[in-house]
TORMIVO-21656 format. One record per atom (N, C-alpha, C, CB): residue in one letter; x, y, z. Coordinates in steps of 0.001 Angstrom, whole numbers, padded with zeros to 6 digits, always signed. Glycine has a CB too. Layout:
BEGIN
AXYZ/...
***
This chain:
BEGIN
M-037524-017821+011630/M-037558-017992+010052/M-038371-019454+009763/M-035823-018040+009363/T-039393-019298+008651/T-040215-020267+008659/T-039308-021509+007733/T-041701-019707+008059/E-039759-022498+007502/E-039508-023379+006674/E-038969-023011+005339/E-040521-024013+006595/K-040390-022396+004725/K-040699-022065+003219/K-039280-020666+003160/K-042858-021379+002922/N-039364-019892+004240/N-038293-018983+004007/N-036773-019414+003958/N-038423-018057+004977/Q-037004-020526+004825/Q-035137-020964+005107/Q-034963-021603+003460/Q-034695-022689+006808/E-035664-022322+002857/E-035834-022898+001799/E-035220-021580+000706/E-037442-023452+001713/K-036051-020729+000642/K-035723-019276-000115/K-034173-018873+000004/K-036654-017962+000627/H-034038-018978+001334/H-032478-018217+001596/H-031421-019310+001073/H-032098-017830+003490/K-031967-020250+001329/K-030960-021795+001057/K-030610-021536-000559/K-032072-023705+001309/A-031649-021253-001455/A-031703-021111-002770/A-031026-020164-003537/A-032761-020998-003016/R-031052-018883-002545/R-030462-017734-002933/R-029094-018190-002528/R-031033-016386-002298/Q-028681-018578-002018/Q-027217-018623-001484/Q-026509-019719-002074/Q-027125-018780+000054/Q-027301-020725-002544/Q-026535-021723-003473/Q-026332-021010-004860/Q-027403-023185-003688/K-027313-019918-005096/K-026893-019482-006547/K-025440-018614-006241/K-028252-018400-007379/V-025800-017633-005060/V-024221-016953-004709/V-022978-017786-004840/V-024114-016491-003178/K-023009-018889-004180/K-021912-020054-004286/K-021362-020669-005616/K-022450-021199-003606/E-022661-020772-006454/E-022215-020708-007696/E-021539-019906-008489/E-022878-020823-008155/K-021900-018974-008307/K-021087-017557-009012/K-019802-017355-008691/K-021669-016180-008620/V-019645-017508-007141/V-018431-017489-006664/V-017367-018420-006861/V-018575-017410-005615/D-017966-019791-006949/D-017054-020738-007418/D-016719-021014-008839/D-017426-021791-006955/Q-017746-020239-009529/Q-017167-020226-010937/Q-015656-019268-011179/Q-018439-019578-011917/K-016148-018010-010319/K-014941-017067-010767/K-013907-017515-009925/K-015159-015428-010594/V-013986-018342-009063/V-012656-018734-008199/V-011901-019776-009151/V-013051-019513-006559/A-012857-020498-010032/A-012386-021329-010839/A-011365-020775-012089/A-013535-021963-011268/E-012252-019710-012336/E-011707-018982-013753/E-009991-018103-013422/E-013192-017521-014289/A-010340-017728-012115/A-009153-017112-011842/A-007863-018094-011570/A-009432-016249-010691/N-007126-018342-012747/N-005889-019190-012658/N-004764-018608-013338/N-006101-020535-013217/I-004538-017249-013155/I-003328-016598-013347/I-002335-016444-012281/I-003598-015451-013764/E-001237-016959-012097/E-000143-016874-011253/E+000774-015548-011357/E+000639-018061-011517/Q+000620-014760-010708/Q+001350-013315-010563/Q+001235-012731-009296/Q+000811-012262-011511/G+002430-011787-009136/G+002381-010699-007923/G+001369-009867-008475/G+003839-009800-007553/I+000700-009068-007386/I-000322-008030-007583/I+000246-006941-007354/I-001473-008100-006827/L-000247-005732-008143/L+000286-004336-008037/L-001326-003730-007533/L+001086-003614-009748/Q-001199-003204-006296/Q-002177-002403-005586/Q-002051-000991-005528/Q-002244-002798-004352/V-002979-000132-005762/V-002828+001472-005622/V-003912+001356-004075/V-003611+002670-007380/I-003607+002350-003309/I-004551+002630-002167/I-004488+004207-002167/I-004073+001896-000640/S-005579+004642-002484/S-005573+006467-002933/S-006491+006678-002176/S-005935+007152-004574/G-006888+008380-002196/G-007925+008757-001959/G-007719+009551-000737/G-008785+007776-001959/N-008790+010394-000223/N-008388+011312+000557/N-008559+011044+002354/N-009150+012476+000000/G-009213+009882+002304/G-009605+009220+003605/G-008293+008888+004299/G-010521+007872+003387/K-008463+008771+005442/K-007674+007722+006735/K-007633+006592+006317/K-008355+007515+008190/G-006291+006096+006535/G-006328+004568+006545/G-005600+003650+005445/G-007727+004215+006478/K-005092+004517+004652/K-004078+004018+003194/K-002588+003420+003701/K-003651+005624+002010/S-002007+004048+004453/S-000952+003363+005064/S-001229+001937+005912/S-000372+004365+005939/T-002223+002328+006675/T-002600+001189+007792/T-003187+000198+006896/T-003735+001657+009083/S-003679+000247+005842/S-004108-001035+005133/S-002624-001687+004609/S-005276-000667+003742/G-001866-000823+004338/G-000651-001440+003553/G-000017-001779+004410/G+000160-000710+002656/F+000234-001719+005817/F+001004-002496+006670/F+000063-003793+007130/F+001514-001562+007913/G-001089-003543+007055/G-001899-004965+007410/G-001268-005941+006536/G-003627-004963+007101/T-001303-005556+005126/T-001027-006618+004149/T+000489-006830+004256/T-001502-006225+002632/V+001427-006086+004853/V+002776-006780+005159/V+002650-007720+006582/V+004018-005524+005354/A+001694-007350+007658/A+001751-008335+008510/A+001053-009438+007995/A+001318-007967+009711/R+000330-009442+007116/R-000541-010787+006623/R+000680-011567+005950/R-001999-010435+005355/C+001397-011016+004954/C+002618-011369+004268/C+003562-012592+005098/C+003461-009941+004105/V+004083-011406+006214/V+005082-011875+007148/V+004776-012924+008112/V+005507-010847+007850/G+002978-013010+008443/G+002767-014098+009209/G+002514-015239+008160/G+001610-013857+010233/H+002475-015229+007026/H+002773-016766+005959/H+003969-017124+006060/H+002608-016684+004290/G+005251-016491+006727/G+006514-016575+006477/G+006929-016341+005432/G+006921-017458+006709/M+006531-015360+004784/M+007100-014616+003371/M+007904-013172+003794/M+005615-014171+002209/Q+008321-012878+002758/Q+009510-011707+002830/Q+008645-010522+002634/Q+010837-011782+001564/A+008640-009288+003021/A+008246-008067+002778/A+009227-007109+003192/A+007062-007848+003334/A+009271-005752+002312/A+010130-004580+002843/A+009231-003679+002558/A+011577-004266+002235/V+009558-002647+003137/V+008851-001096+003192/V+009614+000108+003056/V+008199-000833+004482/V+008833+000671+002235/V+009754+002305+001916/V+008795+003056+002255/V+010335+002832+000235/Q+009324+004046+003326/Q+008357+005092+003503/Q+008676+006367+003402/Q+007828+005021+004571/F+007908+007053+002216/F+008498+008454+001831/F+007450+009284+002474/F+008690+008787+000124/I+007986+010590+002579/I+007351+011861+003384/I+007561+011471+004651/I+005756+012225+003169/K+007306+010312+005441/K+007579+010367+006882/K+008549+011056+007428/K+007770+009297+007327/G+008699+011331+008924/G+009905+011938+009571/G+010418+010816+010453/G+009578+013316+010432/N+011305+011442+011347/N+012022+010561+012255/N+011194+010126+013253/N+013158+011150+012837/W+009761+010633+013197/W+009139+010156+014578/W+008906+008861+014871/W+007951+010668+014800/E+008609+008289+015898/E+008195+006865+016204/E+007052+006425+015188/E+007656+006743+017769/C+007294+004895+014660/C+006160+004664+013815/C+005774+003017+014412/C+006616+004839+011975/G+004779+002965+014920/G+004361+001543+015619/G+004647+000320+014954/G+002921+001442+015840/E+004515+000484+013554/E+004100-000519+012597/E+005809-000860+012535/E+003093+000064+011005/R+006272+000005+012339/R+008176-000443+011919/R+008872-000838+013390/R+009362+001318+011141/N+008126-000550+014460/N+008715-000759+015746/N+008524-002213+015887/N+008081+000100+016923/L+007250-002732+015403/L+006953-004317+015188/L+007536-005017+014411/L+005838-004632+014826/L+007351-004487+013145/L+007893-005346+011741/L+009164-005431+011991/L+007708-004669+010199/E+010295-004292+012437/E+011823-004689+011940/E+011890-005510+013071/E+013154-003444+011763/K+011265-005937+014214/K+011860-007232+015253/K+011899-008618+014462/K+010742-007516+016723/V+010815-008510+013291/V+010443-009582+013136/V+011352-009635+011353/V+008631-009693+013433/G+012136-008944+011304/G+012961-008851+010209/G+012806-008188+008956/G+013158-009858+009937/V+011602-007538+008668/V+011137-006320+008010/V+012052-005482+007537/V+010393-005601+008770/P+012920-005348+006380/P+013611-004036+006409/P+012806-002602+006112/P+014691-004171+005394/F+013289-001526+006353/F+012816-000445+006136/F+013719+000423+005476/F+012365-000005+007177/A+013239+001398+004627/A+013710+002436+003958/A+013133+003868+004062/A+013668+002054+002780/V+013555+004727+005056/V+012698+005855+005457/V+013128+007008+004800/V+012680+006099+006898/M+012368+007830+004363/M+013127+009380+003728/M+013225+010239+004867/M+012159+010335+002458/K+012697+010315+005888/K+012961+010759+007011/K+013118+012286+007265/K+013959+010122+007318/T+012526+012837+005757/T+012675+014458+005861/T+011335+014854+006472/T+012931+015298+004289/G+010138+014207+006567/G+009039+014998+007251/G+008082+015379+006055/G+009634+016388+008089/F+007060+015929+006515/F+006442+016619+005430/F+006839+017756+004862/F+005386+016852+005689/T+006185+017797+003487/T+007234+018906+003048/T+006733+019923+003319/T+007666+019024+001708/W+005424+020306+003572/W+005209+021658+004158/W+005992+022151+005569/W+003722+021716+004407/E+006909+020950+006278/E+007457+021550+007181/E+009108+021651+006708/E+007092+020817+008495/T+009519+020870+006076/T+010968+020965+005368/T+010953+022112+004643/T+011365+019779+004388/Q+009917+022666+003593/Q+010105+023987+003007/Q+011489+023711+001868/Q+010435+025235+004385/N+011932+022881+001792/N+013424+022897+001044/N+012915+021884-000461/N+015003+021924+002308/R+012802+022176-001359/R+012480+020893-002528/R+013629+020345-002978/R+011711+021327-003910/E+014873+021005-002483/E+015982+020573-003229/E+016446+019175-002306/E+017201+021882-003364/T+016497+019709-001089/T+016680+018598-000150/T+015788+017527-000007/T+016772+019049+000997/D+014577+017741-000084/D+013335+016622-000124/D+013384+015889-001646/D+011628+017484+000114/A+013933+016537-002606/A+013995+015813-003924/A+015051+014669-003438/A+014542+016849-005341/Q+016452+014993-003211/Q+017321+014610-003140/Q+017081+013253-002219/Q+018095+015601-002857/A+016315+013418-001016/A+016018+012297+000063/A+015202+011366-000692/A+015213+012807+001456/A+014368+011861-001566/A+013425+011007-002284/A+013945+010179-003293/A+012452+011742-002860/Q+015437+010768-003754/Q+016112+010078-004871/Q+016883+008722-004271/Q+017202+011158-005607/A+017588+009185-002899/A+018313+008239-002230/A+017342+007155-001690/A+019126+008893-001149/T+016000+007343-001317/T+015155+006301-000827/T+014704+005768-002123/T+013981+006765+000163/W+014404+006107-002934/W+013908+005698-004498/W+015160+004231-004801/W+014215+007488-005945/Q+016321+004663-004654/Q+017417+003769-005080/Q+017285+002493-004411/Q+018777+004346-004800/K+016788+002267-002772/K+016669+001147-002167/K+015483+000595-002587/K+016775+001256-000860/A+014418+001237-002879/A+012964+000762-003318/A+013442-000038-004815/A+011669+002315-003568/K+014107+000495-005440/K+014458+000002-006730/K+015230-001429-006725/K+015316+001077-007396/A+016108-001364-005846/A+016579-002577-005527/A+015851-003677-004833/A+017527-002346-004903/W+014889-003377-004068/W+013968-004245-003600/W+013110-004543-004505/W+013369-003858-002569/L+012781-003965-005348/L+011665-004093-006659/L+012615-005192-007758/L+011274-002130-007597/Q+013922-005438-007686/Q+014414-006464-008476/Q+014844-007594-007462/Q+015589-005948-009406/D+014489-007990-006343/D+014637-009132-005604/D+013776-009885-005648/D+014834-009007-004524/E+014501-010779-005956/E+012704-012122-006043/E+012956-012683-004810/E+012540-013860-007543/S+013585-012279-003797/S+013368-012973-002508/S+012489-011850-001671/S+014903-013419-001730/I+012051-011103-002184/I+010818-010274-001581/I+009851-010385-002281/I+010938-008900-001406/D+008731-010890-001191/D+007446-011260-001870/D+006590-009848-002181/D+006552-012340-000847/L+006742-008895-001051/L+005945-007637-001093/L+006511-006483-000428/L+004672-007842-000525/V+006378-005634-001614/V+006991-004174-000879/V+005949-003313-001037/V+008404-003421-001570/L+005971-002341+000092/L+004984-001252+000365/L+005717-000204+000343/L+004207-001304+001601/L+005253+000538-000895/L+005773+001910-001308/L+005064+003126-000593/L+005586+002077-002864/D+005254+003305+000373/D+004118+004123+001353/D+004254+005561+000861/D+004454+004058+003193/E+003125+006217+000545/E+003057+007483+000252/E+004113+007995-001123/E+003375+008159+001629/L+004109+007048-002131/L+005030+007334-003284/L+004472+008196-004138/L+005419+006197-004033/T+002890+008281-003999/T+002144+008986-005168/T+002619+010599-004892/T+000250+008718-005085/Y+002920+011167-003560/Y+003441+012630-003440/Y+004504+012576-004335/Y+003922+013145-001965/M+005657+012036-004352/M+006764+011768-004785/M+006928+011907-006553/M+006994+010441-004192/V+005807+011454-007064/V+005368+011282-008358/V+004675+012645-008559/V+004445+009977-008566/S+003898+012982-007775/S+003056+014339-008158/S+003949+015741-007859/S+001545+014404-007144/Y+004928+015593-007130/Y+005884+016504-006750/Y+007150+016728-007651/Y+006270+016119-005499/D+007272+015658-008720/D+008449+015615-009759/D+009504+015352-008877/D+008729+016977-010673/Y+009375+014484-007793/Y+010914+014233-006954/Y+011374+012852-007956/Y+010718+013715-004765/L+010433+012196-008238/L+010721+011067-008811/L+010082+010912-010431/L+010216+010025-007815/D+010932+010313-011184/D+010537+010299-012719/D+009284+009239-012944/D+011935+009795-013702/L+008308+009853-013327/L+007298+008708-013286/L+007219+007715-014242/L+006105+009160-013279/N+007813+007786-015587/N+008370+006612-016286/N+009416+005973-015623/N+008834+006932-017550/E+010134+006139-014697/E+011398+005278-013952/E+010716+004535-013242/E+012519+006010-013024/V+009434+004994-012617/V+008725+004315-011772/V+007734+003319-012017/V+008271+005057-011179/L+007407+003612-013180/L+006466+002309-013898/L+007422+001367-014449/L+005391+002781-015251/E+008400+001667-014925/E+009209+000817-015644/E+009860-000265-014609/E+010282+001680-016425/A+010037+000084-013025/A+010638-000493-012221/A+009451-001124-011962/A+011413+000168-011284/L+008053-001284-011873/L+007311-001767-011416/L+006691-002949-012550/L+006591-000747-010880/R+006785-002187-013617/R+006480-003271-014786/R+007655-004363-014611/R+006526-002528-016480/N+009249-004414-014573/N+010048-005149-014452/N+010173-005798-013154/N+010944-004620-014836/R+009530-005999-012462/R+009894-006622-011000/R+009765-008055-011155/R+008894-006124-009735/P+010125-008883-010385/P+009753-010206-010336/P+008274-010831-010625/P+010100-010515-009146/K+007930-011420-011199/K+006952-012051-011871/K+005765-012123-010553/K+007551-013587-012571/M+006416-012888-009453/M+005450-013070-008475/M+005383-012343-007300/M+005477-014190-008140/Q+006070-010888-007216/Q+006222-010015-006231/Q+004897-009190-006517/Q+007645-009230-006265/S+004642-008899-005207/S+003389-007800-005273/S+003842-006673-004857/S+002122-008072-004424/V+003173-005561-004848/V+003620-003915-004509/V+002489-003504-004276/V+004342-002919-005634/I+002573-002817-003113/I+001409-001643-002550/I+001575-000073-002439/I+001098-001956-001112/I+001280+000711-003315/I+001203+002061-003397/I+000380+002667-002540/I+000901+002422-004525/T+000542+003755-001713/T-000250+004553-001000/T-000212+005686-001155/T-000179+004450+000028/G-000950+006760-000967/G-001002+008278-001028/G-001941+008481-001651/G+000019+009016-001551/R-002329+010081-001346/R-003559+010687-002064/R-003135+011101-003574/R-004127+012068-001209/G-003938+011088-004482/G-003788+011635-005641/G-003212+010896-006707/G-003175+012642-005476/A-003340+009385-006789/A-002378+008482-007509/A-002501+009130-008959/A-002799+006754-007431/H-001397+009183-009392/H-001175+009368-010880/H-002057+008476-011594/H+000277+009098-011317/R-002698+009162-012815/R-003498+007670-013611/R-002791+006595-014082/R-004246+007952-014925/S-001436+006850-014503/S-000753+005812-015030/S-000410+004760-014278/S+000228+006196-015526/L-000323+005181-012705/L-000176+004132-011757/L-001533+003443-011604/L+000354+004670-010413/T-002741+003993-011549/T-004151+003508-011400/T-004194+002718-012622/T-005342+004668-011292/E-003878+002945-013864/E-003954+002366-014868/E-003121+000767-015087/E-003586+003399-015673/L-002041+001060-014348/L-001007-000208-014315/L-001470-001063-013264/L+000591+000175-014007/A-002056-000743-012437/A-002299-001535-011236/A-003638-002207-011482/A-002296-000648-009897/D-003196-003716-010544/D-004348-004765-010932/D-005721-004410-009813/D-003656-006613-010680/T-005222-003811-008809/T-006242-003609-007880/T-006189-002199-007304/T-006153-004627-006819/V-007367-001378-007283/V-007127+000252-006734/V-008045+000367-005855/V-007293+001533-007785/S-007811+000729-004778/S-008902+000965-003708/S-008882+002675-003734/S-008463+000178-001996/E-010068+003524-003444/E-009930+004644-002796/E-010579+004956-001604/E-010161+005454-003520/V-010031+005331-000852/V-010544+005442+000649/V-011071+006853+000553/V-009311+005231+001942/R-012196+007049+001240/R-013274+008476+001210/R-013411+008928+002394/R-014804+008296+000723/N-012897+010207+002635/N-013178+010895+003901/N-014511+011000+003964/N-012564+012203+004068/V-014807+010295+005046/V-016308+011058+005590/V-016347+011862+007116/V-017564+009735+005760/K-015566+011489+007936/K-015338+012282+009013/K-013893+011925+009371/K-016379+012066+010146/H-013307+012823+010107/H-011840+012856+010816/H-011798+013408+012254/H-010830+013789+009970/A-011352+012734+012975/A-011168+013221+014342/A-010200+014318+014411/A-010732+012140+015239/F-009407+014605+013872/F-008389+015700+013811/F-009111+017238+013186/F-007077+015094+012741/E-009988+016923+012521/E-011090+018083+011916/E-011729+018565+012953/E-012241+017590+010890/A-011855+017393+014111/A-012640+018140+015353/A-012141+018476+016694/A-013697+017408+015704/G-010335+018655+016379/G-009336+018931+017130/G-008910+017995+018098/G-009565+019969+017646/I-009148+016817+017820/I-008589+015670+018574/I-007181+015287+018208/I-009447+014487+018384/K-006204+015415+019018/K-004610+015005+018675/K-004845+013499+018183/K-003394+015083+020201/A-003613+013514+017205/A-003231+012081+016765/A-003140+011326+017896/A-001926+011951+015996/Q-003288+010187+018105/Q-003197+009190+019372/Q-002240+008171+018894/Q-004691+008443+019847/K-001219+007964+019626/K-000212+006991+019803/K-000742+005635+019635/K+000411+007128+021091/G-000404+004524+019088/G-001085+003547+019047/G-002511+003416+018235/G-001160+003351+020223/F-002695+004447+017383/F-003798+004752+016749/F-003797+005190+015645/F-004390+005398+017268/D-003296+006377+015688/D-002764+007141+014702/D-001351+006967+014004/D-002815+008264+015202/F-000532+006587+014839/F+001027+006083+014510/F+001466+005011+015467/F+002161+007330+014650/
***
């Protein structure tokens, strides 16, 4: 890189730095963050668990609620329970496996009661509501009740909601919304889900 090109690069980067510094200085609101991670791509739950690990890594408290998930082994749960992260797991498995709306709805309600308790607990810094979007779209949980619990949580508590087809009211309430887009998936090519990678 010539000296002239280096100077141009430095000038461009200085402008970027000034803009970033200004945004950092303007971001002065102290509150927990509500994030929705939706879309048809792989990695929504994985992203949520990554943030749980980050939280715990800073010596903070996190709790995890797993809707939809069954009784099979979960690598994240194996790890995080060892460091004191509590889990509430619906344990019924996918709805196309159970094929019983009534028992699924009852299991969702029971799991939601634990979630609601954690959403009122000031000692918990982060709550992951994994696959909550399905519970709303299937009408297993009342949308207004979910929204009320999210609005009335402790001021500094952050929440992550994952799952496909997030209801518009959830995305409107959220501070951060990420959509994971499916470009290519190993399963579509007939590759079996791999322990340590997919679960």
